[in-house]
C-alpha positions in Angstrom: 0.0 0.0 0.0 2.9 2.4 0.6 3.7 2.3 -3.1 0.2 3.3 -3.9 0.3 6.1 -1.4 3.4 7.5 -3.1 2.1 7.0 -6.6 -1.2 8.8 -5.8 0.2 11.4 -3.3 -1.8 14.6 -3.4 -4.7 12.9 -5.3 -5.7 10.0 -3.0 -5.6 9.6 0.8 -4.4 6.1 1.7 -5.2 5.3 5.3 -3.9 2.2 7.1 -6.0 1.0 10.0 -4.5 -0.9 12.9 -7.0 -3.5 14.3 -5.2 -3.2 17.7 -5.6 0.6 17.9 -8.9 1.2 19.8 -8.8 4.9 18.7 -9.6 3.7 15.2 -12.7 1.6 16.2 -15.2 4.2 14.9 -13.7 4.4 11.4 -13.4 0.6 11.2 -17.1 0.2 12.1 -18.1 2.9 9.7 -16.2 1.1 6.9 -17.3 -2.4 8.0 -13.8 -3.6 8.5 -13.8 -6.6 10.9 -10.5 -8.4 10.2 -7.1 -8.0 8.7 -6.5 -7.9 4.9 -9.6 -5.9 4.1 -9.5 -2.9 1.7 -12.1 -0.3 1.1 -12.2 2.3 -1.7 -14.2 5.4 -0.8 -14.9 8.2 -3.3 -14.9 12.0 -2.6 -18.6 11.8 -1.6 -17.7 9.3 1.2 -19.4 6.4 -0.7 -17.8 3.0 -0.6 -17.2 2.1 -4.3 -15.0 -0.9 -3.9 -14.1 -3.6 -1.3 -11.5 -6.4 -1.4 -10.5 -9.1 1.0 -7.2 -11.0 1.2 -4.2 -10.4 -0.9 -4.7 -7.5 -3.2 -3.3 -7.0 -6.7 -1.8 -3.5 -6.7 -2.0 -3.3 -10.5 -5.8 -3.9 -10.4 -6.2 -1.4 -7.5 -4.1 1.2 -9.4 -6.5 0.8 -12.4 -9.5 1.2 -10.1 -8.0 4.4 -8.6 -7.2 5.8 -12.0 -10.7 5.2 -13.2 -12.2 6.7 -10.0 -10.0 9.8 -10.4 -11.3 10.3 -14.0 -14.9 10.5 -12.9 
């Protein structure tokens, strides 16, 4: 994910949540994240537009982000 954060710096906010950090419980609940290796793509209107579980393919996610940025 750090590579994506660098690639899209200034255009996309990449937020990493720590399941052990109780201060992040509210955001995790809001996004519906209940376990590790979950990814959520949220647009500028705070709508969830993508969700992935498990190992993520960064090339596919890069494509999703580019598409979202064009809309």
